[in-house]
ROTI-433696 format. One record per residue (C-alpha): residue number from 1; chain; x, y, z. Coordinates in nm, 2 decimals. Last residue first. Layout:
// ROTI-433696
{i: NUM&ch: A&east: X&north: Y&up: Z}
...
***
This chain:
// ROTI-433696
{i: 340&ch: A&east: 6.53&north: 9.04&up: 8.32}
{i: 339&ch: A&east: 6.85&north: 9.26&up: 8.37}
{i: 338&ch: A&east: 7.16&north: 9.09&up: 8.46}
{i: 337&ch: A&east: 7.31&north: 8.99&up: 8.76}
{i: 336&ch: A&east: 7.62&north: 9.15&up: 8.95}
{i: 335&ch: A&east: 7.92&north: 8.99&up: 9.12}
{i: 334&ch: A&east: 8.18&north: 9.24&up: 9.27}
{i: 333&ch: A&east: 8.46&north: 8.99&up: 9.44}
{i: 332&ch: A&east: 8.71&north: 9.06&up: 9.75}
{i: 331&ch: A&east: 8.94&north: 8.81&up: 9.91}
{i: 330&ch: A&east: 9.11&north: 8.73&up: 10.22}
{i: 329&ch: A&east: 9.47&north: 8.57&up: 10.22}
{i: 328&ch: A&east: 9.49&north: 8.18&up: 10.31}
{i: 327&ch: A&east: 9.74&north: 8.14&up: 10.01}
{i: 326&ch: A&east: 9.46&north: 7.90&up: 9.77}
{i: 325&ch: A&east: 9.22&north: 8.20&up: 9.83}
{i: 324&ch: A&east: 8.96&north: 8.29&up: 10.09}
{i: 323&ch: A&east: 8.62&north: 8.48&up: 10.04}
{i: 322&ch: A&east: 8.42&north: 8.82&up: 10.05}
{i: 321&ch: A&east: 8.16&north: 8.85&up: 9.79}
{i: 320&ch: A&east: 8.01&north: 9.23&up: 9.72}
{i: 319&ch: A&east: 7.67&north: 9.32&up: 9.58}
{i: 318&ch: A&east: 7.57&north: 9.44&up: 9.22}
{i: 317&ch: A&east: 7.23&north: 9.46&up: 9.08}
{i: 316&ch: A&east: 7.07&north: 9.58&up: 8.79}
{i: 315&ch: A&east: 6.73&north: 9.74&up: 8.67}
{i: 314&ch: A&east: 6.87&north: 10.06&up: 8.88}
{i: 313&ch: A&east: 6.86&north: 10.27&up: 9.15}
{i: 312&ch: A&east: 7.05&north: 10.51&up: 9.35}
{i: 311&ch: A&east: 7.29&north: 10.43&up: 9.67}
{i: 310&ch: A&east: 7.31&north: 10.10&up: 9.87}
{i: 309&ch: A&east: 7.53&north: 10.00&up: 10.13}
{i: 308&ch: A&east: 7.85&north: 9.78&up: 10.17}
{i: 307&ch: A&east: 8.05&north: 9.70&up: 10.53}
{i: 306&ch: A&east: 8.39&north: 9.46&up: 10.43}
{i: 305&ch: A&east: 8.60&north: 9.39&up: 10.73}
{i: 304&ch: A&east: 8.96&north: 9.39&up: 10.67}
{i: 303&ch: A&east: 9.12&north: 9.52&up: 10.98}
{i: 302&ch: A&east: 9.18&north: 9.85&up: 10.94}
{i: 301&ch: A&east: 8.80&north: 9.90&up: 10.80}
{i: 300&ch: A&east: 8.69&north: 9.83&up: 10.42}
{i: 299&ch: A&east: 8.38&north: 10.02&up: 10.35}
{i: 298&ch: A&east: 8.20&north: 9.97&up: 9.98}
{i: 297&ch: A&east: 7.93&north: 10.19&up: 9.85}
{i: 296&ch: A&east: 7.74&north: 10.02&up: 9.60}
{i: 295&ch: A&east: 7.55&north: 10.23&up: 9.33}
{i: 294&ch: A&east: 7.22&north: 10.05&up: 9.17}
{i: 293&ch: A&east: 7.24&north: 9.86&up: 8.84}
{i: 292&ch: A&east: 7.27&north: 10.02&up: 8.49}
{i: 291&ch: A&east: 7.11&north: 9.96&up: 8.16}
{i: 290&ch: A&east: 7.14&north: 10.13&up: 7.86}
{i: 289&ch: A&east: 7.04&north: 9.92&up: 7.53}
{i: 288&ch: A&east: 6.61&north: 9.98&up: 7.65}
{i: 287&ch: A&east: 6.39&north: 9.92&up: 7.38}
{i: 286&ch: A&east: 6.66&north: 9.76&up: 7.16}
{i: 285&ch: A&east: 6.80&north: 9.52&up: 7.48}
{i: 284&ch: A&east: 6.93&north: 9.24&up: 7.34}
{i: 283&ch: A&east: 7.07&north: 9.39&up: 7.02}
{i: 282&ch: A&east: 7.15&north: 9.76&up: 7.15}
{i: 281&ch: A&east: 7.35&north: 9.64&up: 7.45}
{i: 280&ch: A&east: 7.50&north: 9.85&up: 7.63}
{i: 279&ch: A&east: 7.57&north: 9.77&up: 8.06}
{i: 278&ch: A&east: 7.65&north: 9.96&up: 8.37}
{i: 277&ch: A&east: 7.74&north: 9.77&up: 8.67}
{i: 276&ch: A&east: 7.83&north: 10.03&up: 8.97}
{i: 275&ch: A&east: 8.07&north: 10.04&up: 9.25}
{i: 274&ch: A&east: 8.17&north: 10.28&up: 9.53}
{i: 273&ch: A&east: 8.54&north: 10.35&up: 9.71}
{i: 272&ch: A&east: 8.60&north: 10.39&up: 10.09}
{i: 271&ch: A&east: 8.92&north: 10.32&up: 10.32}
{i: 270&ch: A&east: 8.95&north: 10.65&up: 10.37}
{i: 269&ch: A&east: 9.35&north: 10.65&up: 10.23}
{i: 268&ch: A&east: 9.23&north: 10.57&up: 9.91}
{i: 267&ch: A&east: 9.45&north: 10.28&up: 9.71}
{i: 266&ch: A&east: 9.25&north: 10.11&up: 9.44}
{i: 265&ch: A&east: 9.41&north: 9.92&up: 9.14}
{i: 264&ch: A&east: 9.77&north: 9.80&up: 9.17}
{i: 263&ch: A&east: 9.85&north: 9.62&up: 8.91}
{i: 262&ch: A&east: 10.05&north: 9.30&up: 8.89}
{i: 261&ch: A&east: 9.80&north: 9.05&up: 8.88}
{i: 260&ch: A&east: 9.43&north: 9.24&up: 9.04}
{i: 259&ch: A&east: 9.58&north: 9.38&up: 9.36}
{i: 258&ch: A&east: 9.34&north: 9.57&up: 9.58}
{i: 257&ch: A&east: 9.50&north: 9.84&up: 9.84}
{i: 256&ch: A&east: 9.22&north: 10.02&up: 10.03}
{i: 255&ch: A&east: 9.42&north: 10.19&up: 10.28}
{i: 254&ch: A&east: 9.54&north: 10.15&up: 10.70}
{i: 253&ch: A&east: 9.66&north: 9.76&up: 10.63}
{i: 252&ch: A&east: 9.66&north: 9.51&up: 10.78}
{i: 251&ch: A&east: 9.56&north: 9.17&up: 10.68}
{i: 250&ch: A&east: 9.59&north: 9.30&up: 10.31}
{i: 249&ch: A&east: 9.26&north: 9.23&up: 10.12}
{i: 248&ch: A&east: 9.35&north: 9.05&up: 9.79}
{i: 247&ch: A&east: 9.08&north: 9.08&up: 9.51}
{i: 246&ch: A&east: 8.91&north: 8.86&up: 9.29}
{i: 245&ch: A&east: 8.85&north: 8.90&up: 8.91}
{i: 244&ch: A&east: 8.48&north: 8.81&up: 8.83}
{i: 243&ch: A&east: 8.41&north: 8.48&up: 8.69}
{i: 242&ch: A&east: 8.05&north: 8.47&up: 8.59}
{i: 241&ch: A&east: 8.01&north: 8.82&up: 8.47}
{i: 240&ch: A&east: 8.35&north: 8.75&up: 8.31}
{i: 239&ch: A&east: 8.60&north: 9.04&up: 8.30}
{i: 238&ch: A&east: 8.75&north: 9.32&up: 8.05}
{i: 237&ch: A&east: 8.94&north: 9.58&up: 8.26}
{i: 236&ch: A&east: 8.87&north: 9.97&up: 8.29}
{i: 235&ch: A&east: 9.09&north: 10.22&up: 8.39}
{i: 234&ch: A&east: 8.90&north: 10.52&up: 8.58}
{i: 233&ch: A&east: 8.58&north: 10.66&up: 8.71}
{i: 232&ch: A&east: 8.46&north: 10.92&up: 8.90}
{i: 231&ch: A&east: 8.17&north: 11.10&up: 9.10}
{i: 230&ch: A&east: 7.91&north: 10.78&up: 9.03}
{i: 229&ch: A&east: 7.63&north: 10.73&up: 8.95}
{i: 228&ch: A&east: 7.73&north: 10.69&up: 8.59}
{i: 227&ch: A&east: 7.67&north: 10.83&up: 8.23}
{i: 226&ch: A&east: 7.79&north: 10.64&up: 7.93}
{i: 225&ch: A&east: 7.95&north: 10.75&up: 7.68}
{i: 224&ch: A&east: 8.02&north: 10.49&up: 7.40}
{i: 223&ch: A&east: 8.33&north: 10.55&up: 7.16}
{i: 222&ch: A&east: 8.51&north: 10.24&up: 7.26}
{i: 221&ch: A&east: 8.48&north: 10.31&up: 7.62}
{i: 220&ch: A&east: 8.32&north: 10.71&up: 7.70}
{i: 219&ch: A&east: 8.29&north: 10.77&up: 8.11}
{i: 218&ch: A&east: 8.07&north: 10.96&up: 8.26}
{i: 217&ch: A&east: 8.05&north: 11.15&up: 8.62}
{i: 216&ch: A&east: 7.74&north: 11.20&up: 8.80}
{i: 215&ch: A&east: 7.80&north: 11.16&up: 9.15}
{i: 214&ch: A&east: 7.77&north: 10.90&up: 9.47}
{i: 213&ch: A&east: 8.09&north: 10.79&up: 9.65}
{i: 212&ch: A&east: 8.46&north: 10.72&up: 9.55}
{i: 211&ch: A&east: 8.48&north: 10.55&up: 9.20}
{i: 210&ch: A&east: 8.43&north: 10.23&up: 9.05}
{i: 209&ch: A&east: 8.29&north: 10.13&up: 8.71}
{i: 208&ch: A&east: 8.19&north: 9.75&up: 8.62}
{i: 207&ch: A&east: 8.09&north: 9.78&up: 8.31}
{i: 206&ch: A&east: 7.93&north: 9.56&up: 8.06}
{i: 205&ch: A&east: 8.00&north: 9.49&up: 7.71}
{i: 204&ch: A&east: 7.99&north: 9.32&up: 7.37}
{i: 203&ch: A&east: 8.24&north: 9.14&up: 7.23}
{i: 202&ch: A&east: 8.59&north: 9.09&up: 7.00}
{i: 201&ch: A&east: 8.84&north: 9.11&up: 7.29}
{i: 200&ch: A&east: 9.18&north: 9.32&up: 7.41}
{i: 199&ch: A&east: 9.48&north: 9.22&up: 7.58}
{i: 198&ch: A&east: 9.62&north: 9.19&up: 7.89}
{i: 197&ch: A&east: 9.71&north: 8.80&up: 8.11}
{i: 196&ch: A&east: 9.78&north: 8.85&up: 8.44}
{i: 195&ch: A&east: 10.04&north: 8.63&up: 8.63}
{i: 194&ch: A&east: 10.07&north: 8.50&up: 8.99}
{i: 193&ch: A&east: 10.38&north: 8.39&up: 9.25}
{i: 192&ch: A&east: 10.64&north: 8.28&up: 9.01}
{i: 191&ch: A&east: 10.90&north: 7.99&up: 9.06}
{i: 190&ch: A&east: 11.28&north: 7.95&up: 9.06}
{i: 189&ch: A&east: 11.52&north: 7.63&up: 9.00}
{i: 188&ch: A&east: 11.94&north: 7.58&up: 8.86}
{i: 187&ch: A&east: 12.10&north: 7.22&up: 8.90}
{i: 186&ch: A&east: 11.96&north: 7.11&up: 8.55}
{i: 185&ch: A&east: 11.92&north: 7.32&up: 8.21}
{i: 184&ch: A&east: 11.61&north: 7.39&up: 7.98}
{i: 183&ch: A&east: 11.37&north: 7.54&up: 8.20}
{i: 182&ch: A&east: 11.03&north: 7.55&up: 8.04}
{i: 181&ch: A&east: 10.72&north: 7.84&up: 8.18}
{i: 180&ch: A&east: 10.41&north: 7.77&up: 8.03}
{i: 179&ch: A&east: 10.13&north: 8.03&up: 8.08}
{i: 178&ch: A&east: 9.79&north: 7.90&up: 7.96}
{i: 177&ch: A&east: 9.48&north: 8.03&up: 7.82}
{i: 176&ch: A&east: 9.15&north: 7.90&up: 7.93}
{i: 175&ch: A&east: 8.79&north: 8.05&up: 7.74}
{i: 174&ch: A&east: 8.79&north: 8.29&up: 7.47}
{i: 173&ch: A&east: 8.90&north: 8.21&up: 7.11}
{i: 172&ch: A&east: 9.25&north: 8.31&up: 6.97}
{i: 171&ch: A&east: 9.48&north: 8.58&up: 6.84}
{i: 170&ch: A&east: 9.83&north: 8.69&up: 6.84}
{i: 169&ch: A&east: 9.93&north: 8.96&up: 6.64}
{i: 168&ch: A&east: 10.03&north: 9.24&up: 6.92}
{i: 167&ch: A&east: 10.22&north: 8.95&up: 7.08}
{i: 166&ch: A&east: 10.45&north: 8.89&up: 6.78}
{i: 165&ch: A&east: 10.44&north: 8.58&up: 6.68}
{i: 164&ch: A&east: 10.77&north: 8.34&up: 6.68}
{i: 163&ch: A&east: 10.55&north: 8.04&up: 6.71}
{i: 162&ch: A&east: 10.62&north: 7.72&up: 6.92}
{i: 161&ch: A&east: 10.40&north: 7.44&up: 6.75}
{i: 160&ch: A&east: 10.70&north: 7.21&up: 6.91}
{i: 159&ch: A&east: 10.90&north: 7.40&up: 6.64}
{i: 158&ch: A&east: 10.67&north: 7.71&up: 6.43}
{i: 157&ch: A&east: 10.93&north: 7.98&up: 6.47}
{i: 156&ch: A&east: 11.29&north: 7.84&up: 6.48}
{i: 155&ch: A&east: 11.42&north: 8.02&up: 6.81}
{i: 154&ch: A&east: 11.72&north: 8.20&up: 6.77}
{i: 153&ch: A&east: 11.98&north: 8.02&up: 7.00}
{i: 152&ch: A&east: 12.28&north: 8.08&up: 6.72}
{i: 151&ch: A&east: 12.26&north: 8.52&up: 6.80}
{i: 150&ch: A&east: 11.94&north: 8.59&up: 7.00}
{i: 149&ch: A&east: 11.65&north: 8.48&up: 7.18}
{i: 148&ch: A&east: 11.28&north: 8.50&up: 7.08}
{i: 147&ch: A&east: 11.24&north: 8.77&up: 7.27}
{i: 146&ch: A&east: 10.94&north: 8.96&up: 7.41}
{i: 145&ch: A&east: 10.99&north: 9.33&up: 7.50}
{i: 144&ch: A&east: 11.08&north: 9.44&up: 7.88}
{i: 143&ch: A&east: 10.83&north: 9.63&up: 8.17}
{i: 142&ch: A&east: 11.01&north: 9.64&up: 8.51}
{i: 141&ch: A&east: 11.17&north: 9.41&up: 8.78}
{i: 140&ch: A&east: 11.53&north: 9.45&up: 8.76}
{i: 139&ch: A&east: 11.66&north: 9.20&up: 8.51}
{i: 138&ch: A&east: 12.02&north: 9.08&up: 8.70}
{i: 137&ch: A&east: 12.29&north: 9.03&up: 8.44}
{i: 136&ch: A&east: 12.57&north: 8.81&up: 8.44}
{i: 135&ch: A&east: 12.84&north: 8.89&up: 8.16}
{i: 134&ch: A&east: 12.92&north: 8.69&up: 7.88}
{i: 133&ch: A&east: 12.59&north: 8.51&up: 7.83}
{i: 132&ch: A&east: 12.47&north: 8.75&up: 7.54}
{i: 131&ch: A&east: 12.13&north: 8.88&up: 7.48}
{i: 130&ch: A&east: 12.03&north: 9.00&up: 7.83}
{i: 129&ch: A&east: 11.67&north: 9.13&up: 7.82}
{i: 128&ch: A&east: 11.55&north: 9.47&up: 7.64}
{i: 127&ch: A&east: 11.35&north: 9.69&up: 7.84}
{i: 126&ch: A&east: 11.01&north: 9.79&up: 7.65}
{i: 125&ch: A&east: 10.84&north: 9.98&up: 7.44}
{i: 124&ch: A&east: 10.78&north: 9.67&up: 7.23}
{i: 123&ch: A&east: 10.57&north: 9.35&up: 7.18}
{i: 122&ch: A&east: 10.52&north: 9.39&up: 7.56}
{i: 121&ch: A&east: 10.65&north: 9.18&up: 7.90}
{i: 120&ch: A&east: 10.56&north: 9.27&up: 8.25}
{i: 119&ch: A&east: 10.81&north: 9.17&up: 8.50}
{i: 118&ch: A&east: 10.68&north: 9.14&up: 8.91}
{i: 117&ch: A&east: 11.01&north: 9.09&up: 9.12}
{i: 116&ch: A&east: 11.14&north: 8.76&up: 9.28}
{i: 115&ch: A&east: 11.53&north: 8.81&up: 9.20}
{i: 114&ch: A&east: 11.55&north: 8.68&up: 8.81}
{i: 113&ch: A&east: 11.89&north: 8.59&up: 8.82}
{i: 112&ch: A&east: 12.13&north: 8.62&up: 8.57}
{i: 111&ch: A&east: 12.35&north: 8.36&up: 8.43}
{i: 110&ch: A&east: 12.29&north: 8.43&up: 8.06}
{i: 109&ch: A&east: 12.25&north: 8.12&up: 7.81}
{i: 108&ch: A&east: 12.45&north: 7.82&up: 7.83}
{i: 107&ch: A&east: 12.44&north: 7.78&up: 7.47}
{i: 106&ch: A&east: 12.76&north: 8.05&up: 7.49}
{i: 105&ch: A&east: 12.83&north: 8.29&up: 7.17}
{i: 104&ch: A&east: 12.56&north: 8.45&up: 7.18}
{i: 103&ch: A&east: 12.37&north: 8.10&up: 7.16}
{i: 102&ch: A&east: 12.16&north: 8.17&up: 7.45}
{i: 101&ch: A&east: 12.12&north: 8.50&up: 7.61}
{i: 100&ch: A&east: 11.85&north: 8.54&up: 7.72}
{i: 99&ch: A&east: 11.61&north: 8.18&up: 7.71}
{i: 98&ch: A&east: 11.32&north: 8.25&up: 7.51}
{i: 97&ch: A&east: 11.08&north: 8.52&up: 7.56}
{i: 96&ch: A&east: 10.68&north: 8.54&up: 7.52}
{i: 95&ch: A&east: 10.72&north: 8.27&up: 7.24}
{i: 94&ch: A&east: 10.34&north: 8.14&up: 7.11}
{i: 93&ch: A&east: 10.12&north: 7.86&up: 7.17}
{i: 92&ch: A&east: 9.88&north: 7.70&up: 6.97}
{i: 91&ch: A&east: 9.69&north: 7.45&up: 7.17}
{i: 90&ch: A&east: 9.31&north: 7.53&up: 7.03}
{i: 89&ch: A&east: 9.27&north: 7.76&up: 7.41}
{i: 88&ch: A&east: 9.56&north: 7.94&up: 7.36}
{i: 87&ch: A&east: 9.90&north: 7.86&up: 7.52}
{i: 86&ch: A&east: 10.16&north: 8.13&up: 7.61}
{i: 85&ch: A&east: 10.56&north: 8.01&up: 7.63}
{i: 84&ch: A&east: 10.82&north: 8.11&up: 7.87}
{i: 83&ch: A&east: 11.17&north: 7.96&up: 7.83}
{i: 82&ch: A&east: 11.38&north: 7.97&up: 8.07}
{i: 81&ch: A&east: 11.74&north: 7.86&up: 8.11}
{i: 80&ch: A&east: 11.95&north: 8.17&up: 8.05}
{i: 79&ch: A&east: 11.72&north: 8.35&up: 8.34}
{i: 78&ch: A&east: 11.99&north: 8.17&up: 8.55}
{i: 77&ch: A&east: 11.86&north: 8.13&up: 8.95}
{i: 76&ch: A&east: 11.50&north: 8.16&up: 8.89}
{i: 75&ch: A&east: 11.28&north: 8.43&up: 9.05}
{i: 74&ch: A&east: 10.95&north: 8.56&up: 8.96}
{i: 73&ch: A&east: 10.69&north: 8.73&up: 9.22}
{i: 72&ch: A&east: 10.50&north: 8.84&up: 8.92}
{i: 71&ch: A&east: 10.41&north: 8.78&up: 8.55}
{i: 70&ch: A&east: 10.25&north: 9.03&up: 8.34}
{i: 69&ch: A&east: 10.18&north: 8.90&up: 7.99}
{i: 68&ch: A&east: 10.14&north: 9.24&up: 7.78}
{i: 67&ch: A&east: 9.92&north: 9.38&up: 7.48}
{i: 66&ch: A&east: 9.80&north: 9.05&up: 7.32}
{i: 65&ch: A&east: 9.53&north: 9.11&up: 7.06}
{i: 64&ch: A&east: 9.21&north: 8.98&up: 6.89}
{i: 63&ch: A&east: 9.12&north: 8.75&up: 7.18}
{i: 62&ch: A&east: 8.75&north: 8.60&up: 7.16}
{i: 61&ch: A&east: 8.56&north: 8.67&up: 7.43}
{i: 60&ch: A&east: 8.57&north: 8.59&up: 7.83}
{i: 59&ch: A&east: 8.97&north: 8.47&up: 7.89}
{i: 58&ch: A&east: 8.95&north: 8.27&up: 8.18}
{i: 57&ch: A&east: 9.32&north: 8.21&up: 8.33}
{i: 56&ch: A&east: 9.59&north: 7.93&up: 8.34}
{i: 55&ch: A&east: 9.93&north: 7.85&up: 8.50}
{i: 54&ch: A&east: 10.20&north: 7.62&up: 8.39}
{i: 53&ch: A&east: 10.52&north: 7.50&up: 8.48}
{i: 52&ch: A&east: 10.72&north: 7.29&up: 8.25}
{i: 51&ch: A&east: 10.75&north: 6.95&up: 8.41}
{i: 50&ch: A&east: 10.94&north: 6.80&up: 8.10}
{i: 49&ch: A&east: 11.17&north: 6.96&up: 7.86}
{i: 48&ch: A&east: 11.11&north: 7.04&up: 7.50}
{i: 47&ch: A&east: 11.22&north: 6.78&up: 7.22}
{i: 46&ch: A&east: 11.31&north: 6.97&up: 6.92}
{i: 45&ch: A&east: 11.50&north: 7.31&up: 6.99}
{i: 44&ch: A&east: 11.68&north: 7.19&up: 7.23}
{i: 43&ch: A&east: 11.69&north: 6.87&up: 7.36}
{i: 42&ch: A&east: 11.53&north: 6.86&up: 7.71}
{i: 41&ch: A&east: 11.63&north: 6.70&up: 7.99}
{i: 40&ch: A&east: 11.72&north: 7.00&up: 8.22}
{i: 39&ch: A&east: 11.50&north: 7.15&up: 8.49}
{i: 38&ch: A&east: 11.59&north: 7.11&up: 8.89}
{i: 37&ch: A&east: 11.32&north: 6.81&up: 9.01}
{i: 36&ch: A&east: 10.98&north: 6.88&up: 8.94}
{i: 35&ch: A&east: 10.72&north: 7.18&up: 8.88}
{i: 34&ch: A&east: 11.02&north: 7.37&up: 8.69}
{i: 33&ch: A&east: 10.97&north: 7.62&up: 8.77}
{i: 32&ch: A&east: 10.71&north: 7.64&up: 9.07}
{i: 31&ch: A&east: 10.37&north: 7.74&up: 9.00}
{i: 30&ch: A&east: 10.19&north: 8.09&up: 9.00}
{i: 29&ch: A&east: 9.80&north: 8.14&up: 8.96}
{i: 28&ch: A&east: 9.63&north: 8.35&up: 8.73}
{i: 27&ch: A&east: 9.45&north: 8.71&up: 8.66}
{i: 26&ch: A&east: 9.29&north: 8.86&up: 8.36}
{i: 25&ch: A&east: 9.35&north: 9.16&up: 8.24}
{i: 24&ch: A&east: 9.09&north: 9.26&up: 7.95}
{i: 23&ch: A&east: 9.06&north: 9.55&up: 7.66}
{i: 22&ch: A&east: 8.72&north: 9.58&up: 7.46}
{i: 21&ch: A&east: 8.69&north: 9.58&up: 7.07}
{i: 20&ch: A&east: 8.29&north: 9.61&up: 6.93}
{i: 19&ch: A&east: 8.04&north: 9.44&up: 6.80}
{i: 18&ch: A&east: 8.04&north: 9.06&up: 6.92}
{i: 17&ch: A&east: 7.67&north: 8.94&up: 6.96}
{i: 16&ch: A&east: 7.55&north: 8.87&up: 7.27}
{i: 15&ch: A&east: 7.36&north: 8.53&up: 7.31}
{i: 14&ch: A&east: 7.43&north: 8.49&up: 7.70}
{i: 13&ch: A&east: 7.61&north: 8.24&up: 7.58}
{i: 12&ch: A&east: 7.87&north: 8.43&up: 7.40}
{i: 11&ch: A&east: 7.96&north: 8.57&up: 7.75}
{i: 10&ch: A&east: 7.86&north: 8.91&up: 7.84}
{i: 9&ch: A&east: 8.23&north: 9.14&up: 7.96}
{i: 8&ch: A&east: 8.30&north: 9.29&up: 8.28}
{i: 7&ch: A&east: 8.49&north: 9.63&up: 8.23}
{i: 6&ch: A&east: 8.68&north: 9.76&up: 8.54}
{i: 5&ch: A&east: 8.70&north: 10.10&up: 8.64}
{i: 4&ch: A&east: 8.98&north: 10.21&up: 8.95}
{i: 3&ch: A&east: 9.04&north: 10.45&up: 9.14}
{i: 2&ch: A&east: 9.35&north: 10.66&up: 9.27}
{i: 1&ch: A&east: 9.34&north: 10.97&up: 9.44}
***
């Protein structure tokens, strides 16, 4: 049985002091690569090509580390043209990967394709993108290491304010982070459906926990054990209270089947699960640092209709909110209120 736990982070505007490191994963949209034409018209590495693809996410706290950049539905008909960059709210940019195979030996890069799969990029521990241009290679969907190019094509760190920073050393303020994808050569093009930025923030925490029903499970994020009114708690992600993640509800499915970026978060044959919000904040609530909401049973039927029922009690409220995204898909969020 696969369950979900989400961490929701409170922002500095709520008067909460930064005291702990917490994980976050924030999903964003997709774009065409390039946004106009078929690429090119740059001069590597000094003049960036125009019409870069871009998509943004809003990160809830000051970022201390980036653990992964996940790109979903990534396609392009010449991977050696592609240059993926992460930009922080201050405008500082960091390479995720640079033109696979470019400069070793040919300047055209590897002529393989991204075929529409889901790709996750990490600092280390993944697969390697192609490093030569000799043989076309289509990288299969999966997890790949960050890469700054090889041979004569290695990116000069700092050029155009784009740095070869190891991902886990990337830091920056809360706010809008941007994924940019440059296409350095004409004729070939592509697109991506969405992306997710994952890392760690330094801030106080509130938690949206998800289980299968009522119970008395506990979990221990950041060395703080918290008792819930749920039967179990699994993973957790940092999110803003004012900008909770949006989950896609399948039009026809025998299971509850949400996606948060590339991660399949809930998959249960009975189409039912439970959520609860918990918070630990001794600075704002020294008389009662642990606060929690009532529980919420959520049922999604085979047509995608959502019904809820409350259980338990608490000083915070949580509710289900349905909507529609830009692709016309029905979505589900879990807003919550803070204690008074």
